[in-house]
C-alpha positions in Angstrom: 0.1 -0.1 0.2 1.2 3.6 -0.9 1.8 5.6 2.7 2.4 9.3 1.2 1.0 10.7 4.1 -1.7 12.6 2.6 -3.8 12.7 5.5 -1.4 14.0 8.2 -3.0 16.5 10.5 -6.0 16.5 8.5 -9.3 18.8 9.5 -12.4 19.6 8.7 -14.0 23.2 8.8 -16.8 25.0 7.5 -15.2 28.7 7.0 -12.8 27.5 4.3 -12.3 29.5 1.0 -10.8 28.1 -2.5 -13.2 24.8 -1.8 -12.8 22.1 -4.0 -15.9 19.7 -5.4 -15.9 16.5 -4.2 -13.9 17.2 -1.3 -15.7 14.5 0.4 -14.3 11.6 -1.0 -11.0 12.7 1.0 -12.9 11.8 4.2 -14.0 8.8 2.8 -10.9 7.2 1.9 -9.5 8.3 5.7 -12.5 6.6 6.9 -11.4 3.3 5.1 -7.8 3.9 5.9 -8.0 4.6 9.6 -10.8 1.6 10.2 -8.1 -0.7 8.6 -10.3 -1.7 5.5 -8.2 -0.8 2.7 -5.2 -3.0 4.7 -7.6 -5.5 5.1 -8.8 -5.2 1.2 -5.2 -5.5 0.3 -4.5 -8.6 2.3 -7.3 -10.4 0.7 -6.6 -9.5 -2.8 -2.9 -10.1 -2.4 -1.4 -12.2 -5.1 1.8 -14.3 -4.1 4.8 -13.2 -6.4 3.3 -10.2 -7.6 3.9 -6.7 -6.9 1.3 -4.5 -9.1 1.8 -0.4 -9.0 -1.5 0.3 -7.6 -2.4 -1.7 -4.5 -5.7 -3.4 -4.9 -7.1 -2.7 -2.0 -6.6 0.9 -2.5 -8.0 0.5 -6.0 -11.0 -0.9 -4.6 -11.3 1.8 -1.7 -11.0 4.4 -4.7 -13.6 2.7 -6.4 -15.7 3.2 -3.2 -15.1 7.1 -3.2 -15.9 7.5 -6.8 -19.1 5.5 -6.6 -20.0 7.7 -3.8 -19.3 10.6 -6.0 -21.6 9.3 -8.8 -19.5 6.8 -10.5 -21.7 4.5 -12.8 -18.8 2.7 -14.7 -15.4 1.7 -14.4 -13.8 4.5 -16.2 -15.6 7.0 -14.1 -12.9 6.5 -11.5 -11.5 9.8 -13.4 -13.6 11.6 -11.2 -10.6 11.3 -8.4 -8.2 12.8 -10.8 -9.0 16.4 -9.5 -8.1 15.1 -5.8 -4.5 13.8 -6.9 -2.5 16.3 -4.9 -4.3 14.9 -1.5 -4.8 11.1 -2.7 -2.4 10.7 -5.2 -2.9 9.7 -8.8 -6.1 7.9 -9.4 -5.8 4.4 -10.7 -6.6 3.9 -14.3 -9.9 2.0 -16.0 -7.7 -0.9 -16.9 -6.3 -0.8 -13.3 -9.7 -0.7 -12.1 -11.0 -3.7 -14.3 -7.9 -6.0 -13.5 -8.9 -5.4 -9.7 -12.3 -6.4 -10.3 -11.1 -9.3 -12.3 -9.5 -10.5 -9.6 -12.0 -9.9 -6.9 -14.5 -11.8 -9.1 -13.9 -15.5 -7.9 -15.9 -17.3 -5.0 -12.8 -17.3 -2.9 -11.6 -13.8 -3.2 -15.5 -12.7 -2.7 -15.2 -15.0 0.5 -11.9 -13.0 1.8 -13.4 -9.3 1.0 -16.4 -10.2 3.1 -14.4 -11.8 6.0 -12.3 -8.3 5.6 -14.9 -6.0 5.6 -16.3 -7.8 8.7 -12.8 -7.4 10.3 -12.6 -3.5 9.5 -16.5 -3.1 10.6 -15.7 -4.6 14.1 -13.2 -2.1 14.7 -15.2 0.6 13.4 -18.3 -0.3 15.6 -15.8 -0.7 18.9 -14.4 2.8 17.9 -18.1 4.0 17.9 -19.2 2.3 20.8 -16.1 4.0 22.8 -17.6 7.3 22.0 -19.4 9.7 24.2 -22.5 8.9 22.3 -22.2 5.2 22.4 -23.4 2.7 19.4 -26.9 4.3 18.3 -29.6 1.8 19.5 -33.2 2.7 17.6 -35.7 4.3 19.5 -39.3 2.6 18.4 -42.7 3.7 20.0 -41.1 5.9 22.6 -38.7 3.2 23.8 -34.8 2.7 23.0 -34.1 -0.8 21.8 -30.9 -1.0 23.6 -28.6 -4.0 22.5 -31.0 -4.8 19.7 -29.4 -4.6 15.9 -32.2 -4.0 13.4 -31.8 -5.4 10.1 -34.3 -4.2 6.9 -34.3 -6.7 3.8 -35.3 -5.5 1.0 -35.2 -5.6 -3.1 -34.6 -2.6 -5.4 -34.6 -2.3 -9.1 -31.7 -0.9 -11.3 -32.3 -0.1 -14.7 -29.5 -1.2 -17.4 -29.9 1.4 -20.3 -28.1 -1.1 -22.7 -27.6 -5.1 -22.6 -25.5 -6.2 -19.7 -24.5 -9.3 -18.1 -27.1 -10.7 -16.4 -29.6 -8.0 -17.0 -33.1 -9.4 -17.8 -37.0 -8.1 -17.9 -38.2 -6.7 -14.6 -41.7 -7.4 -13.1 -42.2 -3.5 -13.6 -41.7 -4.1 -17.5 -38.1 -2.4 -17.0 -34.9 -3.7 -17.9 -32.2 -4.4 -15.4 -31.5 -6.2 -12.3 -33.0 -6.9 -9.1 -30.7 -6.9 -6.1 -31.6 -7.8 -2.8 -30.0 -6.0 0.1 -29.7 -6.0 3.8 -28.9 -2.8 5.9 -28.4 -2.5 9.4 -30.9 0.7 10.6 -28.3 1.6 13.7 -26.1 2.8 11.6 -27.5 2.8 7.9 -24.6 0.8 6.5 -25.6 -1.8 3.9 -24.5 -5.3 5.3 -24.7 -7.5 2.7 -26.2 -7.4 -1.2 -26.9 -10.2 -3.8 -26.9 -8.8 -7.4 -29.6 -10.6 -9.2 -31.1 -10.6 -12.7 -34.2 -8.6 -13.4 -36.4 -11.4 -13.3 -35.6 -12.7 -9.9 -38.3 -13.6 -7.9 -39.9 -11.2 -5.2 -40.5 -14.2 -2.8 -37.7 -16.2 -3.6 -36.6 -17.6 0.1 -33.3 -19.1 -0.9 -32.1 -15.9 -2.0 -33.5 -14.1 1.2 -31.9 -16.7 3.5 -28.3 -16.1 1.6 -28.4 -12.5 2.2 -29.5 -12.7 5.5 -26.9 -15.1 6.7 -24.2 -12.8 4.8 -25.7 -10.1 7.0 -25.1 -11.9 9.9 -21.6 -13.0 9.2 -21.0 -9.1 9.0 -22.0 -8.8 12.1 -19.3 -8.5 15.3 -19.8 -11.2 17.5 -20.5 -9.0 20.5 -23.4 -7.7 18.9 -25.3 -10.8 17.7 -27.4 -11.3 21.2 -30.5 -9.5 20.0 -31.6 -9.0 16.5 -34.8 -7.3 14.9 -35.5 -8.7 11.1 -38.0 -6.4 9.3 -39.0 -7.9 5.8 -41.5 -6.4 3.5 -44.1 -8.6 1.9 -41.5 -10.3 -0.3 -40.8 -11.9 3.2 -44.3 -13.7 3.7 -43.3 -16.5 2.9 -43.6 -20.1 5.1 -40.0 -20.6 4.6 -38.6 -17.7 5.4 -41.1 -17.5 9.0 -40.1 -20.9 9.6 -36.3 -19.9 9.0 -36.2 -16.7 10.9 -38.2 -18.5 14.0 -35.1 -21.1 14.0 -32.4 -18.9 14.2 -33.2 -17.7 17.9 -31.4 -20.1 20.4 -30.2 -19.7 24.3 -27.5 -17.1 22.8 -29.4 -15.5 20.3 -32.8 -14.1 20.2 -34.3 -13.2 16.8 -37.5 -11.3 16.2 -38.9 -10.4 12.8 -41.6 -8.2 11.1 -43.0 -9.3 7.7 -45.9 -7.5 5.6 -48.1 -8.8 3.2 -50.8 -7.7 0.4 -54.2 -7.9 2.3 -56.6 -9.9 0.1 -60.3 -10.1 0.0 -60.2 -13.2 2.4 -57.8 -11.2 4.8 -60.8 -8.3 4.7 -63.4 -11.0 5.4 -61.2 -12.2 9.0 -61.0 -9.1 9.8 -64.6 -8.2 9.6 -65.3 -11.2 11.8 -63.3 -9.8 14.6 -65.4 -8.2 17.6 -65.4 -4.9 18.2 -64.4 -5.1 21.8 -61.0 -7.1 20.7 -59.7 -3.8 18.8 -57.0 -2.1 20.8 -55.4 1.4 19.7 -52.0 0.9 17.7 -49.1 2.5 18.9 -47.2 5.3 17.1 -43.3 5.2 16.8 -43.2 8.3 18.7 -45.1 6.5 21.6 -48.5 7.7 21.5 -52.0 5.8 20.7 -52.7 6.3 16.9 -55.9 8.1 16.9 -57.2 6.7 13.7 -57.4 3.3 12.2 -58.3 2.6 8.4 -61.2 0.4 8.2 -61.4 -2.6 5.9 -62.7 -1.8 2.5 -66.3 -2.6 1.9 -67.4 -5.5 -0.7 -67.9 -4.2 -3.9 
């Protein structure tokens, strides 16, 4: 890895002059370096007997910073060119391609996942040691101390031209349908599975794999209490059964799943006695004053 001292005595102020656009990328790179992510990635992609001009971990960290600046292709690594006086020369497009080719095998991806987990554990320890401590969520007026909240959801990514793995989507577009898991506490992505546009929404195996990858990213001291939130795509017997099975004497796992209300559901709701209804609680704690009634039959 190159060590040119670019972050020596770095300070962040809001009263500077002669400001440079996209300067936030400097802080992203510094965060990656300070958390040990760059070094961990370097170790994961190190190939015996080779000594590339650009360290592969530095290439991946630089590419991540470029993506944060809006890069949508490998050639967009050039977005970092104007930060060369601080970060040093940006890697070229071909260099980025070679690094990604090296990182594309199953073995390399596993090493990268382990590198990310190690860097994340270090970063979370630093966060926990701050005066504010680790960010626990507040729901319904209560702080969920000790609970990690993992949100799982899929999204659509449009491909404007024919790309590897692209396919028609359920919304009649064309592109990809990746499934991800995010940690609500820190708003970071824990895991992501790249999928073609025609990947199913209720595919249990995909949810199981992404959740497993996300849990591997959680440092061991934080795995005791987990709340997993999934939208209607998770409303399957297989996934619910799997979520129930994750609880053990050492780990408590709760979950919420949404689903689309059908005519059969509405008919069942109508049969609930009026006295059985209880007011719902808003996220800010007080009871909700309104409730949407089931639609009347046509």
